[in-house]
Every structure is written in C-alpha cells, then in structure tokens.
LORO-17389 format. One record per residue (C-alpha): residue in one letter; z, y, x; residue number from 1. Coordinates in Angstrom, 3 decimals, m for minus. Layout:
! LORO-17389
+------+----------+----------+----------+-----+
: code :        w :        v :        u : pos :
+------+----------+----------+----------+-----+
:    A :        Z :        Y :        X : NUM :
...
+------+----------+----------+----------+-----+
END
This chain:
! LORO-17389
+------+----------+----------+----------+-----+
: code :        w :        v :        u : pos :
+------+----------+----------+----------+-----+
:    M :    0.141 :   m0.165 :    0.114 :   1 :
:    A :    1.086 :    2.532 :    2.923 :   2 :
:    L :   m1.836 :    1.863 :    5.062 :   3 :
:    T :   m4.566 :    1.965 :    2.072 :   4 :
:    H :   m3.924 :    5.624 :    1.805 :   5 :
:    L :   m4.864 :    6.513 :    5.252 :   6 :
:    T :   m8.277 :    7.005 :    6.323 :   7 :
:    V :   m8.891 :    4.348 :    8.638 :   8 :
:    P :   m8.688 :    0.447 :    7.694 :   9 :
:    G :   m5.450 :   m1.133 :    8.540 :  10 :
:    K :   m4.621 :   m4.558 :   10.036 :  11 :
:    I :   m1.871 :   m7.420 :    9.768 :  12 :
:    L :   m0.637 :   m9.054 :   12.802 :  13 :
:    E :    1.570 :  m12.210 :   12.369 :  14 :
:    L :    4.281 :  m12.053 :   15.253 :  15 :
:    E :    5.570 :  m15.305 :   17.027 :  16 :
:    D :    8.751 :  m15.396 :   14.507 :  17 :
:    G :    6.322 :  m15.211 :   11.433 :  18 :
:    I :    7.003 :  m11.582 :   10.885 :  19 :
:    K :    4.047 :   m9.683 :    9.597 :  20 :
:    Y :    3.459 :   m6.123 :   10.794 :  21 :
:    A :    0.907 :   m3.698 :    9.185 :  22 :
:    Y :   m0.576 :   m1.074 :   11.453 :  23 :
:    I :   m3.605 :    0.905 :   12.228 :  24 :
:    H :   m5.341 :    1.009 :   15.427 :  25 :
:    I :   m7.920 :    3.252 :   16.715 :  26 :
:    P :   m9.132 :    2.801 :   20.108 :  27 :
:    A :   m9.274 :    5.856 :   22.452 :  28 :
:    T :  m12.707 :    7.363 :   23.564 :  29 :
:    S :  m13.464 :    7.425 :   27.303 :  30 :
:    S :  m10.212 :    8.035 :   29.240 :  31 :
:    K :   m7.925 :    9.541 :   26.710 :  32 :
:    P :   m4.730 :    8.086 :   25.961 :  33 :
:    T :   m3.463 :    6.173 :   23.050 :  34 :
:    F :   m0.587 :    7.736 :   21.047 :  35 :
:    L :    2.390 :    5.277 :   19.373 :  36 :
:    L :    3.229 :    7.033 :   16.471 :  37 :
:    L :    6.659 :    5.642 :   14.913 :  38 :
:    H :    7.975 :    7.135 :   11.391 :  39 :
:    G :   11.263 :    7.672 :   10.208 :  40 :
:    F :   13.398 :    7.280 :    7.003 :  41 :
:    P :   12.041 :    7.365 :    4.030 :  42 :
:    S :    9.030 :    7.154 :    5.115 :  43 :
:    A :    6.005 :    4.856 :    6.032 :  44 :
:    S :    2.734 :    5.242 :    8.216 :  45 :
:    Y :    1.504 :    7.720 :    5.527 :  46 :
:    D :    3.680 :   10.297 :    6.864 :  47 :
:    W :    1.128 :   10.528 :    9.879 :  48 :
:    R :   m1.639 :   11.334 :    7.665 :  49 :
:    H :   m2.408 :   14.715 :    9.023 :  50 :
:    Q :   m1.829 :   13.656 :   12.655 :  51 :
:    I :   m4.179 :   10.604 :   12.510 :  52 :
:    P :   m7.588 :   12.201 :   11.813 :  53 :
:    Y :   m6.783 :   15.374 :   13.884 :  54 :
:    L :   m6.043 :   13.317 :   16.900 :  55 :
:    K :   m8.803 :   10.637 :   16.147 :  56 :
:    G :  m11.068 :   13.741 :   15.888 :  57 :
:    H :  m10.167 :   14.632 :   19.611 :  58 :
:    G :  m10.854 :   11.113 :   20.982 :  59 :
:    Y :   m7.303 :    9.972 :   21.356 :  60 :
:    G :   m6.578 :    6.455 :   20.501 :  61 :
:    L :   m3.606 :    5.795 :   17.942 :  62 :
:    L :   m1.483 :    2.742 :   17.106 :  63 :
:    V :    0.568 :    3.772 :   13.782 :  64 :
:    P :    2.527 :    0.737 :   12.296 :  65 :
:    D :    4.797 :    0.421 :    9.122 :  66 :
:    L :    8.006 :   m0.076 :   10.932 :  67 :
:    L :   10.071 :   m3.312 :   10.052 :  68 :
:    G :   11.466 :   m3.114 :    6.231 :  69 :
:    Y :    8.652 :   m0.274 :    5.608 :  70 :
:    G :    5.585 :    0.026 :    3.825 :  71 :
:    D :    3.373 :   m2.957 :    4.329 :  72 :
:    T :    5.248 :   m4.783 :    6.832 :  73 :
:    D :    7.565 :   m7.551 :    6.062 :  74 :
:    K :   10.901 :   m6.883 :    5.104 :  75 :
:    P :   13.272 :   m9.448 :    6.147 :  76 :
:    T :   16.942 :   m9.334 :    4.638 :  77 :
:    D :   18.831 :  m10.598 :    7.657 :  78 :
:    L :   20.351 :   m7.474 :    9.211 :  79 :
:    E :   20.229 :   m9.219 :   12.697 :  80 :
:    R :   16.484 :   m8.890 :   12.697 :  81 :
:    Y :   16.857 :   m5.494 :   12.569 :  82 :
:    K :   18.491 :   m5.108 :   16.047 :  83 :
:    K :   16.666 :   m2.599 :   18.381 :  84 :
:    K :   16.075 :   m5.077 :   21.008 :  85 :
:    S :   14.167 :   m7.201 :   18.452 :  86 :
:    M :   12.260 :   m4.586 :   17.064 :  87 :
:    T :   11.036 :   m3.290 :   20.458 :  88 :
:    A :    9.960 :   m6.761 :   21.118 :  89 :
:    D :    7.849 :   m6.519 :   17.959 :  90 :
:    L :    6.244 :   m3.566 :   19.154 :  91 :
:    V :    5.175 :   m4.923 :   22.574 :  92 :
:    Q :    3.626 :   m7.797 :   20.707 :  93 :
:    I :    1.350 :   m5.445 :   18.932 :  94 :
:    L :    0.659 :   m3.575 :   22.260 :  95 :
:    D :   m0.231 :   m6.770 :   23.672 :  96 :
:    H :   m2.446 :   m7.844 :   21.064 :  97 :
:    E :   m4.309 :   m4.470 :   20.851 :  98 :
:    N :   m4.763 :   m4.721 :   24.842 :  99 :
:    L :   m2.721 :   m1.478 :   25.350 : 100 :
:    E :   m0.979 :   m1.397 :   28.741 : 101 :
:    K :    0.473 :    2.009 :   28.402 : 102 :
:    V :    0.916 :    4.327 :   25.352 : 103 :
:    I :    2.701 :    7.915 :   24.828 : 104 :
:    G :    5.443 :    6.982 :   22.600 : 105 :
:    V :    5.854 :    9.476 :   19.835 : 106 :
:    G :    8.859 :    9.132 :   17.413 : 107 :
:    H :   10.336 :   11.268 :   14.356 : 108 :
:    D :   13.538 :   10.639 :   12.841 : 109 :
:    W :   14.634 :    7.021 :   13.099 : 110 :
:    G :   11.438 :    6.454 :   14.855 : 111 :
:    V :   13.136 :    8.206 :   17.747 : 112 :
:    G :   16.007 :    5.713 :   17.670 : 113 :
:    L :   13.407 :    2.940 :   18.080 : 114 :
:    L :   11.182 :    4.805 :   20.770 : 115 :
:    S :   14.416 :    5.200 :   22.795 : 116 :
:    A :   15.175 :    1.710 :   22.671 : 117 :
:    L :   11.475 :    1.217 :   23.611 : 118 :
:    A :   12.182 :    3.552 :   26.730 : 119 :
:    N :   15.318 :    1.345 :   27.489 : 120 :
:    Y :   13.535 :   m2.127 :   27.459 : 121 :
:    Y :   10.088 :   m1.532 :   28.304 : 122 :
:    Q :    9.768 :    1.852 :   30.198 : 123 :
:    N :    6.569 :    0.537 :   31.946 : 124 :
:    R :    4.746 :    0.722 :   28.848 : 125 :
:    L :    5.314 :    4.358 :   28.243 : 126 :
:    S :    3.428 :    6.874 :   30.030 : 127 :
:    G :    5.034 :    9.760 :   28.224 : 128 :
:    L :    7.824 :   10.399 :   25.442 : 129 :
:    V :    7.747 :   12.771 :   22.460 : 130 :
:    F :   10.818 :   12.846 :   20.382 : 131 :
:    I :   10.503 :   14.818 :   17.096 : 132 :
:    S :   13.524 :   16.195 :   15.360 : 133 :
:    V :   15.801 :   14.169 :   17.212 : 134 :
:    S :   16.398 :   14.132 :   21.266 : 135 :
:    Y :   16.316 :   10.822 :   23.177 : 136 :
:    I :   19.245 :    8.666 :   21.850 : 137 :
:    A :   21.264 :    6.656 :   24.639 : 138 :
:    P :   22.320 :    3.057 :   23.928 : 139 :
:    G :   25.900 :    2.797 :   22.623 : 140 :
:    P :   28.218 :    2.421 :   19.690 : 141 :
:    Y :   27.895 :    4.820 :   16.850 : 142 :
:    D :   30.820 :    6.197 :   15.577 : 143 :
:    I :   29.939 :    8.352 :   12.091 : 144 :
:    D :   33.343 :    9.466 :   11.413 : 145 :
:    T :   33.662 :   11.459 :   14.627 : 146 :
:    V :   29.702 :   12.694 :   14.453 : 147 :
:    N :   30.798 :   14.120 :   11.048 : 148 :
:    A :   34.100 :   15.846 :   12.214 : 149 :
:    L :   32.473 :   17.533 :   15.144 : 150 :
:    T :   29.718 :   19.027 :   13.122 : 151 :
:    Q :   32.177 :   19.933 :   10.529 : 152 :
:    E :   33.719 :   21.896 :   13.199 : 153 :
:    A :   30.536 :   23.224 :   14.649 : 154 :
:    F :   28.439 :   23.620 :   11.504 : 155 :
:    G :   30.854 :   23.995 :    8.685 : 156 :
:    Y :   29.701 :   20.707 :    7.057 : 157 :
:    P :   29.010 :   17.236 :    8.097 : 158 :
:    V :   25.625 :   16.490 :    8.990 : 159 :
:    W :   25.654 :   12.606 :    8.515 : 160 :
:    G :   27.758 :   12.000 :    5.422 : 161 :
:    Y :   25.029 :   10.371 :    3.711 : 162 :
:    W :   25.115 :    7.526 :    6.133 : 163 :
:    E :   28.064 :    6.192 :    4.370 : 164 :
:    F :   26.218 :    5.732 :    0.981 : 165 :
:    H :   23.259 :    4.379 :    3.243 : 166 :
:    N :   25.958 :    1.678 :    4.395 : 167 :
:    E :   26.920 :    0.574 :    0.799 : 168 :
:    D :   25.255 :   m2.893 :   m0.313 : 169 :
:    D :   23.992 :   m1.208 :   m3.692 : 170 :
:    A :   22.330 :    1.861 :   m2.399 : 171 :
:    H :   18.819 :    0.477 :   m2.364 : 172 :
:    E :   19.268 :   m0.384 :   m6.198 : 173 :
:    I :   20.360 :    2.947 :   m6.867 : 174 :
:    M :   17.679 :    4.881 :   m4.805 : 175 :
:    G :   14.976 :    2.268 :   m6.416 : 176 :
:    S :   16.340 :    3.220 :   m9.699 : 177 :
:    N :   15.906 :    6.971 :   m9.018 : 178 :
:    I :   12.791 :    7.127 :   m6.596 : 179 :
:    K :   11.847 :   10.773 :   m7.779 : 180 :
:    S :   15.408 :   11.777 :   m7.329 : 181 :
:    T :   15.476 :   10.196 :   m3.678 : 182 :
:    T :   12.121 :   11.870 :   m2.771 : 183 :
:    A :   13.414 :   15.214 :   m3.978 : 184 :
:    L :   16.504 :   15.106 :   m2.048 : 185 :
:    F :   14.964 :   13.955 :    1.223 : 186 :
:    Y :   11.627 :   16.089 :    0.907 : 187 :
:    P :   13.367 :   19.137 :   m0.354 : 188 :
:    S :   11.562 :   22.688 :   m1.042 : 189 :
:    D :   14.664 :   24.332 :    0.332 : 190 :
:    P :   15.932 :   22.538 :    3.285 : 191 :
:    V :   19.314 :   24.282 :    3.109 : 192 :
:    I :   20.450 :   22.105 :    0.047 : 193 :
:    W :   20.910 :   19.279 :    2.900 : 194 :
:    K :   24.123 :   21.238 :    3.565 : 195 :
:    T :   25.590 :   20.931 :    0.473 : 196 :
:    H :   23.837 :   17.771 :   m1.259 : 197 :
:    L :   23.032 :   15.428 :    1.808 : 198 :
:    G :   25.491 :   15.967 :    4.684 : 199 :
:    P :   28.859 :   16.042 :    2.788 : 200 :
:    V :   30.103 :   12.551 :    2.082 : 201 :
:    G :   29.495 :   11.458 :   m1.251 : 202 :
:    A :   26.966 :   13.902 :   m2.037 : 203 :
:    A :   23.732 :   12.097 :   m1.549 : 204 :
:    K :   24.881 :    9.359 :   m3.760 : 205 :
:    A :   25.980 :   11.838 :   m6.251 : 206 :
:    W :   22.401 :   13.535 :   m6.327 : 207 :
:    I :   20.506 :   10.232 :   m6.600 : 208 :
:    A :   22.927 :    8.408 :   m8.993 : 209 :
:    S :   22.689 :   11.251 :  m11.445 : 210 :
:    N :   18.840 :   11.273 :  m10.893 : 211 :
:    T :   18.786 :   15.030 :   m9.906 : 212 :
:    L :   15.395 :   16.567 :   m9.443 : 213 :
:    S :   13.837 :   19.737 :   m7.885 : 214 :
:    P :   10.592 :   21.219 :   m6.935 : 215 :
:    L :    8.130 :   19.604 :   m4.478 : 216 :
:    P :    7.888 :   21.598 :   m1.447 : 217 :
:    K :    4.599 :   23.609 :   m0.838 : 218 :
:    W :    3.632 :   21.085 :    2.042 : 219 :
:    L :    4.090 :   17.979 :   m0.212 : 220 :
:    S :    1.466 :   17.630 :   m3.056 : 221 :
:    E :    1.764 :   16.007 :   m6.322 : 222 :
:    S :   m0.449 :   13.525 :   m5.474 : 223 :
:    E :    1.246 :   13.073 :   m2.076 : 224 :
:    A :    4.403 :   12.563 :   m3.610 : 225 :
:    R :    3.092 :    9.895 :   m6.073 : 226 :
:    V :    1.603 :    8.216 :   m3.140 : 227 :
:    H :    5.029 :    8.107 :   m1.257 : 228 :
:    D :    7.014 :    7.016 :   m4.403 : 229 :
:    E :    4.545 :    3.946 :   m5.032 : 230 :
:    I :    5.259 :    2.969 :   m1.378 : 231 :
:    F :    8.654 :    2.601 :   m2.032 : 232 :
:    K :    8.341 :    1.269 :   m5.603 : 233 :
:    N :    6.506 :   m1.455 :   m4.102 : 234 :
:    G :    8.493 :   m2.190 :   m1.049 : 235 :
:    G :   12.060 :   m0.997 :   m2.169 : 236 :
:    F :   14.714 :    0.513 :    0.008 : 237 :
:    A :   16.656 :   m2.611 :    1.025 : 238 :
:    G :   14.495 :   m2.860 :    4.199 : 239 :
:    P :   14.859 :    0.830 :    5.289 : 240 :
:    L :   18.442 :    1.221 :    4.712 : 241 :
:    N :   18.969 :   m1.963 :    7.083 : 242 :
:    W :   18.321 :    0.571 :    9.867 : 243 :
:    Y :   21.397 :    2.676 :    8.964 : 244 :
:    K :   23.656 :   m0.684 :    8.237 : 245 :
:    A :   22.613 :   m1.839 :   11.665 : 246 :
:    A :   23.852 :    1.301 :   13.292 : 247 :
:    V :   26.969 :    2.094 :   11.035 : 248 :
:    R :   27.923 :   m1.562 :   11.648 : 249 :
:    N :   27.163 :   m1.274 :   15.326 : 250 :
:    I :   25.101 :   m4.636 :   15.715 : 251 :
:    N :   23.525 :   m3.383 :   18.884 : 252 :
:    V :   26.677 :   m3.153 :   20.828 : 253 :
:    E :   26.329 :   m6.189 :   23.101 : 254 :
:    D :   22.690 :   m5.745 :   23.738 : 255 :
:    D :   23.440 :   m2.148 :   24.654 : 256 :
:    A :   26.235 :   m2.874 :   26.972 : 257 :
:    K :   23.559 :   m4.986 :   28.994 : 258 :
:    I :   20.941 :   m2.362 :   29.862 : 259 :
:    P :   21.062 :   m1.546 :   33.432 : 260 :
:    K :   21.791 :    2.389 :   34.024 : 261 :
:    E :   18.407 :    2.984 :   35.552 : 262 :
:    Q :   16.629 :    1.740 :   32.168 : 263 :
:    I :   18.734 :    4.357 :   30.295 : 264 :
:    V :   18.228 :    7.498 :   32.308 : 265 :
:    Q :   14.233 :    8.617 :   31.563 : 266 :
:    S :   12.225 :    9.910 :   34.028 : 267 :
:    A :    8.854 :    9.863 :   32.099 : 268 :
:    P :    7.476 :   13.234 :   30.956 : 269 :
:    T :    9.025 :   13.967 :   27.928 : 270 :
:    L :    8.663 :   16.464 :   25.092 : 271 :
:    V :   11.379 :   17.233 :   22.509 : 272 :
:    I :   10.249 :   18.989 :   19.535 : 273 :
:    V :   12.729 :   20.523 :   17.037 : 274 :
:    S :   12.846 :   23.029 :   14.295 : 275 :
:    D :   15.153 :   25.740 :   13.106 : 276 :
:    G :   15.581 :   24.732 :    9.588 : 277 :
:    D :   16.567 :   21.277 :    9.930 : 278 :
:    Y :   20.098 :   20.647 :    8.618 : 279 :
:    A :   20.518 :   16.796 :    9.147 : 280 :
:    T :   19.435 :   16.658 :   12.610 : 281 :
:    R :   20.236 :   19.887 :   14.167 : 282 :
:    A :   18.208 :   21.580 :   16.730 : 283 :
:    E :   21.416 :   22.867 :   18.606 : 284 :
:    I :   22.181 :   19.212 :   19.329 : 285 :
:    A :   19.189 :   18.276 :   20.958 : 286 :
:    Y :   19.496 :   21.452 :   23.328 : 287 :
:    I :   22.957 :   19.580 :   24.387 : 288 :
:    E :   21.744 :   16.094 :   24.747 : 289 :
:    A :   18.642 :   16.213 :   26.169 : 290 :
:    P :   19.532 :   17.446 :   29.721 : 291 :
:    K :   22.065 :   14.594 :   30.161 : 292 :
:    L :   19.673 :   11.682 :   30.575 : 293 :
:    L :   16.036 :   13.128 :   30.578 : 294 :
:    R :   14.870 :   14.114 :   33.934 : 295 :
:    N :   11.689 :   15.527 :   33.361 : 296 :
:    F :   11.740 :   17.368 :   29.912 : 297 :
:    E :   10.563 :   20.279 :   27.910 : 298 :
:    I :   11.775 :   21.330 :   24.228 : 299 :
:    K :    9.820 :   23.199 :   21.915 : 300 :
:    K :   11.123 :   24.522 :   18.702 : 301 :
:    F :    9.324 :   25.351 :   15.551 : 302 :
:    E :   10.441 :   28.314 :   13.493 : 303 :
:    G :   10.254 :   28.258 :    9.800 : 304 :
:    C :   10.466 :   24.803 :    9.435 : 305 :
:    G :   12.560 :   21.915 :    8.242 : 306 :
:    H :   12.918 :   18.430 :    9.313 : 307 :
:    W :    9.365 :   17.175 :    8.149 : 308 :
:    I :    7.652 :   18.315 :   11.146 : 309 :
:    P :    4.563 :   16.374 :   10.947 : 310 :
:    L :    4.077 :   17.541 :    7.527 : 311 :
:    E :    5.237 :   21.044 :    7.381 : 312 :
:    K :    3.572 :   21.988 :   11.014 : 313 :
:    R :    0.774 :   19.245 :   10.781 : 314 :
:    D :   m1.794 :   21.082 :   13.000 : 315 :
:    E :    0.915 :   22.511 :   15.333 : 316 :
:    L :    2.163 :   19.156 :   15.963 : 317 :
:    S :   m1.110 :   17.741 :   16.749 : 318 :
:    E :   m2.079 :   20.602 :   19.132 : 319 :
:    A :    1.359 :   20.233 :   20.829 : 320 :
:    L :    0.695 :   16.447 :   21.164 : 321 :
:    I :   m2.695 :   16.955 :   22.746 : 322 :
:    K :   m1.303 :   19.742 :   25.167 : 323 :
:    F :    1.431 :   17.099 :   26.180 : 324 :
:    A :   m1.200 :   14.566 :   26.645 : 325 :
:    D :   m3.306 :   16.618 :   28.586 : 326 :
:    G :   m0.647 :   17.468 :   30.969 : 327 :
:    L :    0.116 :   13.928 :   32.068 : 328 :
+------+----------+----------+----------+-----+
END
C-alpha cells in the first residue's frame, strides 16, 4: 500500500529468517552515490515522496524501505525482532541484495535511531550520515522519566510524555480506532500544540481516545492525508509502536554494552538537520549532543519549520542532501 503511492515500482525481498521487506531501489547514474532513506513514526516510505523524484532527477541512487512493522513490510509481533542489531542486519541484507557497498544514510525521527545503530554495527557501509530532527543517538539504556524531568525543567514541559502511552499494550487499538485523530496530533497545523497535547504524560492518549480533530497543515493535502491514513488502516499501529516498546523496555541493553568504543564515536562526514518549531525533538538538544560523539559534523537549522522537515521543507531538504553528497 505505501509503495504503490510512490512514483517508482516497489520491491519485496524475503530475508534469511523469512521476514519480507518492501522498498524501492533506484540505481544511481554514473558515479553518483546512493541515499538510504529511513523514515520515522508514524510514517512509511511515503513520507519521502518529495525527495525521491527530486534526488532521482539529479542522478542519485535511492534505497527507501518501509521499516519493520510499517507499510508493506512484515509486522512481527515478537518484540525481540525489533532489536536494533537485528534491524540493522536486515538493512545490510537489502544492501547486499542490491549490490550497494556504501550508501549515504539519511534518517528522520526513529529513522535516526536505526541509522545510529547501523553506524555502530556497520560503519564500513556508510560514506556519510544525515540525521534529521534528532542528532546521532549513542547506544545505551533509555530513561524516559529522566528525559521528561530534564526537559520539564529546561523547556517548561516534558517532551516525551507520550512514550508512556506508546508503551501501553492497547495503544495500537486506541490509535487504530481513531486514525484521523492520530494523524491530526502527529501532523499538526500548529506544531506548538505538542507542548500541551503530546509532551505531557497522558495528553496524547487523551487527545486520541477522545477522537480530537484539527485542520491539516498546509504542507499535507487532503489526498495525502487519506493515503497516510489508509497505510495505517491496512497495517495498523502495533508494529510501529514496538519501536517505542523496545526502547522503553530497554531490550537493546545487552547488545549495546558489547559495542566497542571505536564504533560508538562517528568519524564519517555528518550533517545534522534540525528546525526551530519542533517541540518533540528540540533543536537545542541536538546542539548539545552532536559534539559529544561526532567528529566531523555540521548542523543546519531550518527556520519556520516543525518536526516534519521532509514534508515542510521538501525542496530545501533535497538541496541540502545534494550539497552534502557533493562534498563527500
């Protein structure tokens, strides 16, 4: 469903363990590199719909998967299958199948988490890193209570209170019964509502369970919203929410502890892209975190933009990706 709404044919690859991944692959022309585009929540490959034709038109290769649990890719119910180490190995199987030795990794939102893990386990497959809305995430345990307490003190509200709702076993049913409300909350016309209706504990659940609606933003048309909602009507939210459960329940801790220090520090050329109107993944945090473990990075901030940079700054993002690739 997600791939059918993109401008190029999709593929299905069955991995060694039987899991099927859906993705598109557009070969590069001449010596141009290939971008690996990793979406976030609640999204699919469809959220890269503006970058795909733009980058393709300039000769760049593209590998754009529906990530595990999303879109046309399989949605295993076993939480263990959503470990970062396992999902990065999935990506490498796809790279190998398409004979892609190196790619420029681009992640947005939860795609940043997966790209960060890919850099930990398979640095040799990445010629460059682009983190959008969130900076590189080092391996280690998540402590949501501490994050919410610190951001409450710094910004006047907790930024990740909604993670508690996403960790509840019936959250996918509540979202699935109120898809338009879920879209209205996560793709808001006014991003400031995240300070009151997403960040505080219990606020997201209250919004969605009451089926609250609001106007669509100017950068998301009615027809695009219908496609987005249809993707989740067909695929559900259980798989996507497993990414949050995996983090909150710290199922990656043992794997993370075994990653050597030299694989945690990232020396590849890196671009971190943030925005001034993102009230969930605050730009201020990226400026603090990026220098800690990135050795060759630049931060670019878009003004007048919320969390959804691939949609809100569609051409500007594509141009930034091209400029970054040309500088490698």
